[in-house]
N, C-alpha and C positions, 0 to 999 in steps of 0.2 A: 643700374643709376651710380654714375662717377661723383668726383668729389666736388667737381663744379657745379653740378646742378643743384647739390646739395647746400652748397654755399650760395647760389641765388636765391633758393626757397629761403633762406635763413634772412638774407638781406631784404627780401619782399615782406617777410614775416616782421622784421626789425622796423622796418618803414610804416608798416600797417599800424604797429603798437605805439610808435613815436606819435602817429597823427592822431590815435585815439587819446594819448594823454594829454596832448596839446588843446585838442576841443576840449577835454575833461576841463582842463584848468584854464581857459579860456573866460570862464565868468569870474576868475580870481583876477586874472589882469584887468577886466573890464572894472569891477569893482575897486581895485585899486587906483584905477584911473581916476575914475570917478569921486574917489575921497580926497586925492591930493587936488583934484580940479576945484573942489567945492571949498574945501577946508572950513568948514562950519565953525565958528566959535560960539556959538549962544547953544545954550542946552534946550533945545528942543526935540520932540520925538523924532523928526526927521535928519535930524545931525547925528542922532543915536543911531538911527537906521543907517546912514552911511557910513559911520563908524564901525559898525557890526558887520556890514555887509562883506568884506573879504575874509573874515571869519567862516561866516555863515556859507560863503562859497567854498572855503575849504571842505567844510564839513560835507559838502553837497560832493566834492570830490573823494572824499574818503568813501562815502556811501557808493557812488558811482563805480569806483576802484575796486572794492569788496564784492559788490554784485556782478562785477565783470569776472573776476575770479571763482564766482561761485559759492563764496564760504564767506560767511560773517563771524569772523575769528575774534578772540577776545582780546588781541592787541588792537585791532580798527575800532573795536569798539570803546577800547579805552582812550583813543585819540579822539575819536568822535565824541565821547563825553568831555573831553578835556576842551575841546574847540566849543563845544556848545556854552561849558561854563566860561570860558573866557570871552565868548560874545556877551554873556551875561553880565561879566565883570567890566566890559568896556562900556555897555550901556549904563550901567551904574556908575562909572567915572564922569560921563558926561553929565549927569543929573546934578545940580546945585543944592540938592536938599540933604547934603551931607552923607550922601550914599559913597562917596570916593572911596572911603577906608574899606566898608563892607565890599566894593567891586574888587578892589585890590587882594583883600582876603580871600574872596572867593575864587578869584584868578590864581592865585599863590597857592592855596589850599587845593585845587584841582591840579594843578601842576605838581604837588608834593606828592598826592595820591597817585597819579598815573607812574610818578617815576619810582616809587616805592615799590608798586605792584610790579613794574619792569625788573627790577632788582631780584625779587622773590622767584620770579619763574625762572632766572637764570641758574 
């Protein structure tokens, strides 16, 4: 096997991986388009769902990417929990019953938690 065959195999594998990533990121693109298409100002459960959909689709991407690699490592788990807490924070920000501060605190607290755990690993 010469170098040209190896390079061709590498390019085919790279193209397949790129298409796989694009397919897994497709729900994120669609949900972002829906979010900007609707732009719902009134605080109801549907607007909270539309606001949380992009973040929830990114959690789907993190899970799908981890499962395709065959491992659920602590870094992916922290990203997953950070995105879920961000979605809960977004849902709390949409509500009118004074949960805005709680939502900001939840999203920010999870960001600090994930950030400090990443520093501890280094």
